[in-house]
N, C-alpha and C positions, 0 to 999 in steps of 0.2 A: 504494500500500499504505500502511495505517495502522498505527503502532506506538504502544502506551501504555507509558510507562516510569515506574517509581518515581523520584520527583523528588530522592531521596537517593543515587541510583547517580551516581558522579562520572565526570567526563572523557568524557562520552558525547555531550552535546548536538550539537557539531559534526560528530562522526563519524557519527551515526545519520541526520543529514540527507543524508548521501551515499547512503543506502540506502532511505529511506522518502518517500513523497509527503507524508504527513501525521504529525506527531509531537505527542503530548500527554504532559506531564509532570506527574504529580500525586502526593500523599502516598500511601505504600503502604497505609495504612488507608482510603483514600477510594476505592479500586476498587470500582465497583458494577456491577450488571448492565447498567444503562442506559449507563454509561460504556464498558464493553467491547463492547457489542452489535455495532458496526460495525468493531471492530478486527481486524486480521489477525494480529497477534502482540502478546505482552506480554513485557516485561522487568521482573522483579519481585524483591523480598527476601523474607525470611521473614514480614514482617508482613502480606502478601497471601496469604489462604487461596484457593488456586485450586481450587475444587470445583464440584459442581452448581449450587449457590446462586448463584455468581458467573458461571458460564459457559454454563449451559442457554440455548439460543436465540441465542446470538452466533455470529459467523463466525470466532471465534478458531481458528487452525490449528496455532500453535506458541506455547510459553511457554519463556522462557529465565530461569532464576533465577540471578541473580549472586551465588550462595552455594554452599558445599559441600553443606550439608544441603538436603533436599528434602521433609521430612515435612509441609511446608505445601502440598504439591501432592497432590491426591487422584488417585493414579497410576491407580487402577482406573476411576474415572469418565472420565479422559482417554483411556484406552485404549477404552472404549465408545464415546466421542463422537468418536474419530478425531483427537484432539488430540495433537500430538508435544510432547515437552518435554525439556529439558535442564538439567543443573546445571553447577557449575564445579569439579569435583574437583581439590583441590591448589592452587587459586588462591591462598589465603592461608596455605599451610602454613609458609612462611618466617616470616610474621607471628606466627603462633602460637608458633612455636619461639623467636622473639625475646621474646615476652611471657613464655614459661616461663623462659627463660634469665635474664631480668631479675629475675623473681619470686624464683627460686632465690638469686640474689645478695642480694637484699633479706632474704629469710629467713635467709640464712647470716649476714648482719650483725646482724640484729635477735636471733637466738637463739645467736649465737657457735659456729656449726657449721663444721666442715671438710669440705667437699663430697666431697673425694676419700677419705673415709672411710666414705662412706654407701651405701647401696643404694637404688636407685629402681626402682619397679615402672611400667611403662608399658602401660596397658590399652587396646588398639587401635593396630595398628602399620601403619597406612596411609601415606598422604602426610605427614600431621602427625606421627604417632607415631615414624615413621622419622627425621624430622628432630630430633625431641626427643630420641631415642636417641643421635644424634651429638652434641647438645649436652651430654648427660649424660656421655658417653664423653670429651668434650674437658675436662670438669671432673674426670675421673679416676674417676668414680663407676662402681660394680658396676651393671649393668643387667639387670633381669629383663623379659622380654616376654611379653604374654599377648594372643592374637588367635585366637579359635576358628576362623573361616573359614580363615585362613591355616595354622593348625596342621593342619586336615583335609586341606589341599591339599599342604602341604610336609612333614608329619611333626612329630613332638613334639620333635625334638632341640633346637631353639633356643628353645622356648617353656616358660613356666612356668604352673602352675595358679593360679587366683585364691587358693586355699589357702595356697600357697606364698608368694604376694605379701603376703598378710595376715600371714603369720608372720615374714617376713625383711626387709620393706621399711621404711625410714625415710621414703620419699616415695612417694606414690601418684598417678599422674596419668591422667586419663580422656581418650581421643580416639577414642570410639566414635560412630557414627551411632545415632540414636534408632530402635529397633524396639520397638513396643508389644507384640508378640506374635511367635510363631513360633520357629523353631530357633535363632536368634541373638538373642533377646529381651534388649534392653539397658535397658528401662524399669525403674527402680529396681534396676539391677545392684548397686549398692551400697546394700543394705538395712539393717535392723538387724541381721540375722544377720551380714551382712559386717563391720559396725562392731564388733560383739561379738567377732568372730575375730581383730581386730587384736592383735598381740602387742607392737608397738614404739611405739605411739601416734604414728603418722606424721603428717606434714603431707599433707593431702589437696588435690589440685589438680583443678578441673573446667573445661575449656574447650570441652566437646563440646556437650551439652544438659542443661539444668537437670533434666530428669526422670530422667537417668541415676542421679542420687544422690537417695535419700530423705533429706528433710532432717531427720534426727535422728541420734543416735550421738554418742559420745564420741571427739573427735579433738584432738590437741594443737594444731594450727593448720590453717587453711585458706586457700586461695587460689581464690576463686570468681568466675568471669567470666559463668557462665551459671546461671539460676535457674529453679525451677519457678514457673509462674504469672506470669513476667515479662510486662509491666513491673510488675505489682503483686507486688513481691519481699518476702521474709521480712525485715523490718527489724530484728528481734532477731538473726537470723543475720548480717545485714550489719554490726552492731556488733561481733559476736563475731570475725569473721574477721580475719586479717592483712591481706590484700588482698581488696577486693571491688569489682568493675568491672562497667560496664554492657553486657557482651556486646560487648566491644570487641577482645578478643585478636587477632582476625584483621583488624583495621581499619587496618593500614599503608596507606599510599597506595600502595605497591607491590602489596600484595594486591588492593586495590580495582582498580587498573588492570588487573591480570590478569584479574579477574572480568569487568569491562566488556569487554575484548577477547575473551574466550571467549564472551560472550553474543552480541556482534556477530558473530563469526565463524560461530557456530552458525546464527544467523538467515540468513546469507548462504548457507551450505550448504544449508539447507532450502528456500529460495525461489529457489535458483540464481541468486544476485546476485553480481556482482563489483564491488568497491569498495576503494579504498586509503584507509587512515586510520591515524594514530598515535595511540596511547593512551600519553601519557607524564605520569607525576605530577611536580609542581613540585619544584624543588630545596629542600632545607631552608634555613631562614633562616641558620643557621651551620653550613656544611658541613665546616668544620675542627674537629675534636675533639682537644684537648690534655689529656692526662691522665698520671698517674704510673705507671698500669698498665693492662692490658687490660680488667680488671673495672670499673675507674672510667670507662673509655671507653665501655664497653657501657651503663652506666647514665646516661651523659650523653647517649648517643643515645636511650635510652628507659628511664624509670623509672615503673613501674606505680603507685607510691604516689601520684603526682599525680592519676591517673585515680581511684584509690581515695579519696583525700581529697575530690574533687569529689562523687562519688556519696554518701559518708558524710554530707557537709554537706547535700546536697540529693537524698534518695533519690526524692522525688516527681518529680524531673526526669530520670528514668531514660531516657525515650525522647528526651528533647531532648539530653541528653549523648551518646547514642548517635547520634542523627541529625546533630548538628552537631559531630561529633568533629573535633578539630584535626589538622592535617597532621602525620603520623608517618611517617619514612622508616626503612628498613631499612639495615644496616651498609654496603652497597654504595654508598650515596648519601653517604658520608662519607669524608674523608681523616683517618686517624688519626696523631696525634704523640705517642708515649709518651716522656716525659721521664725516667723513672726517678729522679726527684728524692728 
């Protein structure tokens, strides 16, 4: 069996050799019809568009994307061609929650805010949004939830409308998949009308997909990790935002290891293979965190300003900064010593 893998997927080379006879690792943008023609399976990221142009005439039977999103996969074509596919839902939800947590602490410090006096609106309450809600409640914030699919299934009691969020929230954060049409369309969900309806000039956070927010409107601050037309991002917007990063909110080593494991497990299930492998990210260089309080400890583990400064200094290196992202671990990888000095 032959598997072709995006060469930026980490912790995979040794493990995949346990299940495949032939393995090729190439940049995601370099997947071509010629390359995949004799492959049985692909393991990709969002940069590889899996559609008729790439797949027609190949022997590909299975695609695993090591990402939550799957809008880079032409699911209708795959269905017609008999190609199965899977994504990795929830793989990096804790990583995105860490990014939001640290971003809120940076914003709080820069703007002299008290988080426990504020209201946050969370749009999309799946794997990621649910963890962000816990982060917000741990900070003592009032939380409003918006999720149309869940509201239809579960009732309206625990959910708020977009108009209520626009009226009452100091922070609005987006965690929805990208649907360009249909009942739950999210393309330009935050459009000009939405921005004009905002009552409190909130900070807007987007870690979902760039196309969810129409890049206009007047907002007091923004934390933007995903961009329309990336990697050719709006540099004027980049200069204005408080935090601007190259689509790395979910890029903790822990989240990447989860995605790699889920992709390999799905291939083993599909092809009825049995294999033993461990996907373990490396330890942080300084696993002991000493700080005066929990908030300082969290920012010592991860401070998004560092990623933002790198992108703002070199926006032309968006893909490089994303592809060569340094090791970042979540809180479980650290021992914390709070000194209360």
